[in-house]
Structures are given as structure tokens and as C-alpha cells.
C-alpha positions as CSV (number, residue, x, y, z in Angstrom):
1,M,-9.2,-0.3,7.5
2,T,-10.0,-4.0,6.0
3,I,-8.0,-6.6,7.3
4,Y,-7.1,-9.4,4.8
5,G,-4.7,-12.6,4.2
6,Y,-2.7,-13.9,1.4
7,I,-1.9,-18.4,1.6
8,R,0.2,-19.3,-0.9
9,V,1.3,-23.2,-1.1
10,S,3.2,-24.3,-4.5
11,S,0.5,-27.1,-5.9
12,A,-2.2,-28.4,-5.1
13,D,-1.2,-31.1,-3.2
14,Q,0.3,-29.2,-0.5
15,N,-1.2,-28.4,2.6
16,E,-2.5,-24.7,3.3
17,G,-4.0,-25.7,6.8
18,R,-0.6,-24.5,8.7
19,Q,-1.4,-20.8,7.3
20,L,-4.8,-20.5,7.2
21,D,-4.8,-21.5,11.0
22,A,-2.8,-18.9,11.5
23,M,-5.5,-16.4,10.1
24,A,-8.0,-17.9,11.8
25,A,-5.9,-16.9,14.9
26,L,-6.1,-13.4,13.7
27,D,-10.2,-13.5,13.1
28,I,-9.3,-12.8,9.4
29,P,-12.8,-13.6,7.9
30,P,-12.6,-16.3,5.3
31,T,-14.3,-14.0,3.0
32,H,-10.6,-11.9,2.9
33,I,-8.3,-14.4,2.9
34,F,-6.7,-15.0,-0.7
35,A,-5.0,-18.0,-1.7
36,D,-2.7,-19.5,-4.8
37,K,-1.8,-22.8,-5.6
38,Q,1.2,-22.0,-7.1
39,S,5.0,-21.1,-7.5
40,G,6.0,-18.2,-5.9
41,K,8.9,-18.0,-9.1
42,D,6.7,-14.2,-10.1
43,F,3.4,-12.5,-8.9
44,Q,1.1,-13.3,-12.2
45,R,-1.2,-15.3,-9.7
46,P,-5.2,-15.1,-9.7
47,A,-5.5,-14.8,-6.1
48,W,-3.1,-12.2,-5.6
49,T,-4.6,-10.4,-8.8
50,A,-7.9,-10.4,-7.2
51,M,-6.7,-9.0,-3.5
52,M,-4.2,-6.5,-5.0
53,R,-7.5,-5.0,-6.5
54,K,-9.6,-5.2,-3.4
55,L,-6.7,-3.2,-1.3
56,R,-6.9,0.3,-0.3
57,S,-4.8,2.9,1.6
58,G,-5.2,2.0,5.3
59,D,-5.7,-1.8,5.2
60,L,-3.0,-4.6,6.9
61,L,-2.4,-7.8,5.0
62,Y,-1.0,-10.6,7.0
63,V,1.2,-13.4,5.6
64,K,2.5,-16.3,7.3
65,S,5.9,-15.8,6.0
66,I,8.1,-13.9,3.8
67,D,8.6,-17.0,1.3
68,R,4.8,-17.0,0.9
69,L,4.8,-13.6,-1.0
70,G,7.2,-15.0,-3.3
71,R,10.7,-16.9,-4.6
72,N,12.4,-14.2,-6.1
73,Y,14.6,-11.6,-4.2
74,E,13.6,-8.7,-7.0
75,D,9.9,-9.2,-7.3
76,I,8.9,-9.7,-3.4
77,Q,10.9,-6.4,-3.4
78,N,9.3,-4.4,-5.9
79,Q,6.3,-5.9,-4.8
80,W,6.5,-5.1,-0.7
81,R,7.5,-1.1,-2.1
82,I,4.0,-1.4,-4.3
83,L,1.7,-1.8,-1.7
84,T,3.2,-0.4,1.1
85,K,4.7,3.2,-0.8
86,E,2.4,3.3,-3.4
87,R,-0.7,1.6,-2.2
88,G,-0.6,3.1,1.6
89,V,-0.9,-0.8,2.8
90,D,-0.1,-1.8,5.7
91,I,1.9,-5.9,6.1
92,A,2.7,-8.1,8.6
93,V,4.6,-11.1,8.3
94,I,3.4,-13.2,11.3
95,D,6.6,-15.3,11.5
96,M,8.4,-12.3,11.3
97,P,7.8,-9.3,14.3
98,L,9.9,-7.0,13.2
99,L,8.3,-7.2,9.4
100,D,5.7,-5.2,10.4
101,T,5.3,-1.7,8.7
102,R,2.8,-0.6,11.5
103,N,5.5,-0.8,14.2
104,G,8.5,1.9,13.6
105,R,7.4,4.2,11.3
106,D,10.5,6.9,12.4
107,L,13.7,6.5,9.9
108,I,15.5,3.4,12.1
109,G,12.6,1.6,12.2
110,T,12.0,1.9,9.0
111,F,15.8,0.9,8.2
112,I,15.3,-2.3,10.7
113,A,12.1,-3.5,8.7
114,D,13.6,-2.4,4.6
115,T,17.2,-4.5,5.7
116,V,15.3,-7.5,7.0
117,L,13.1,-7.6,4.2
118,S,15.9,-7.4,1.9
119,L,18.0,-9.9,3.4
120,L,15.0,-12.8,3.9
121,S,13.8,-12.1,0.2
122,F,18.0,-12.9,-0.3
123,V,17.6,-16.0,1.3
124,A,13.9,-16.8,-0.2
125,Q,16.0,-16.8,-3.3
126,S,19.2,-18.5,-2.5
127,E,17.2,-21.5,-1.0
128,R,15.2,-21.5,-4.6
129,E,18.3,-21.5,-6.6
130,A,19.8,-24.5,-4.4
131,I,17.2,-26.5,-4.6
132,R,17.4,-25.9,-8.5
133,T,20.9,-26.5,-8.1
134,R,20.5,-29.9,-5.6
135,Q,17.7,-31.0,-8.6
136,A,20.1,-30.9,-11.6
137,E,23.0,-32.5,-9.8
138,G,20.4,-35.2,-8.7
139,I,19.2,-36.1,-12.1
140,V,23.1,-35.9,-13.5
141,A,24.2,-38.4,-10.4
142,A,21.2,-40.4,-11.4
143,K,22.2,-40.6,-15.4
144,A,25.4,-41.8,-14.3
145,R,24.0,-44.7,-12.3
146,G,22.1,-45.5,-15.2
147,V,18.8,-44.2,-14.3
148,R,16.2,-43.7,-17.0
149,F,13.5,-40.4,-17.1
150,G,10.6,-39.9,-18.9
151,R,8.1,-42.9,-19.8
152,P,9.7,-46.4,-20.7
153,T,10.2,-46.4,-24.6
154,K,7.7,-49.1,-26.0
155,K,9.3,-51.4,-28.2
156,I,8.0,-52.0,-32.2
157,P,5.9,-55.3,-31.8
158,D,6.8,-58.2,-33.6
159,N,4.2,-58.1,-35.9
160,F,5.0,-54.5,-36.8
161,G,6.5,-55.1,-40.1
162,E,4.1,-57.3,-41.4
163,V,0.6,-55.1,-40.3
164,I,3.3,-52.4,-41.9
165,T,3.0,-54.5,-45.3
166,L,-0.6,-54.4,-45.2
167,W,-1.4,-51.5,-44.7
168,E,0.3,-49.8,-47.5
169,K,-1.0,-52.0,-49.4
170,R,-4.3,-50.8,-48.3
171,E,-5.1,-54.1,-47.4
172,I,-6.1,-52.7,-43.4
173,S,-7.1,-49.3,-42.6
174,F,-5.1,-46.4,-40.1
175,S,-7.4,-47.8,-36.9
176,E,-6.6,-51.7,-37.6
177,A,-3.1,-51.2,-37.8
178,L,-3.6,-49.5,-34.8
179,N,-5.4,-52.1,-32.7
180,L,-3.4,-55.0,-34.7
181,T,0.0,-53.0,-32.8
182,G,-1.5,-51.8,-30.0
183,L,0.1,-48.8,-30.2
184,K,-0.9,-44.7,-30.2
185,H,-0.8,-43.0,-33.5
186,T,1.9,-40.6,-32.4
187,V,4.0,-44.0,-31.3
188,F,3.1,-45.9,-34.2
189,Y,4.4,-43.1,-37.0
190,S,7.7,-42.3,-34.6
191,R,8.2,-46.6,-35.3
192,L,7.0,-46.2,-38.6
193,R,10.0,-43.6,-38.7
194,E,12.5,-46.1,-37.0
195,Y,11.3,-49.0,-38.9
196,R,11.7,-47.4,-42.5
197,A,15.4,-45.9,-41.7
198,D,16.4,-49.3,-40.1
199,K,15.0,-51.0,-43.7
200,G,16.7,-48.5,-45.7
201,K,20.1,-49.3,-44.0
202,R,19.9,-53.6,-44.9
């Protein structure tokens, strides 16, 4: 039997220290710990994929908590089934001793584990959806207060019309036009369309 540990944080700036400490306390070799730094919306993750290639029947996989596996209710249950039923791998959730497939291998034990897994997976997905809802509501409320999102729109410089005239007459190059207006080429063309549209209305 080989023991592995799986760690996941949602972004590169999050700290996986607590999960690493939990794995170290179980004496899991660092080479047997796989860590992903990305969202738990699905299981298309490099470290998870690499670990799945290593796992064999009889191996044991530790995770700190069920939401470290993922946040999608159906995906968590599907991966759990693949590991335990198809691959013959044991899973132990450190923060939830009831979710340890080494214990209670009888019908009642399996029923309890499956029920707890279903409940916790559902809670993990519900929390993820609640976060998205709160974020959307926060954005709507902020917009209602006049808060603007994204980069501020760069105003057309006072010399824009003059520069456009010189550029269109080929008296200056495109790069010179950019330098004179202080705009990047994408912004320049965007402002040019607005300038011409406004000029056409006059």
C-alpha cells in the first residue's frame, strides 16, 4: 500500500500551509503529495491528473476536507466512485473521520459514508453557488451606487483631431501619431471610430 495526499487551493496567492501541516502529521512523503492551485469547479487539474495515474488498488489517499476535492456535487461523487469502486483506492478525509473508507466496510458503514459524502458534497456546491449569487448581488448593488468596474476609459487628448488630420494626410507615421496622443494602438483605433462617428453627426 502506498499513501498519497492531495491538496488544493483556489488561487496562486492562497496558502496551502494548513493542508501541508496535516499531511506532514501523517508522515506522508513530500513526493507523494500532489497540489493544485486552481478552482475546484471540475477535475481537469494537472496535479490531480498526475496523481490519478499513480494510484493503484490498495493505495490510500488523504485529503484535508471534502471541499479540497472540489465544489461540484456530481463531480465529487463521480470521482469518489471511480477511486473507491473502480480503482480500489481507500480515501480518508482528515476533517471528517466518518469519511474513511477503511472503516465500516459493512453495509451500514458504507451507507453512512455514502450519506455523509452526499450531504457534504451538496453543501460544498451550495456554498459555491451562494458565493456566486452574493458576488452578483454585490456587483448590482455597487453599480446602483455608481461604482464603475473595469479600467477607466481614457479620454481623447485635446490634440487628437489635429494628429488624426496629420496622420490621414500621411504627414506623420502611425507610431508618431501614437506617441503624440499617448494612446496604445487598440485604444487609438477605438477613439478614432468614436471621433469619426461624432464628426459625422455634426
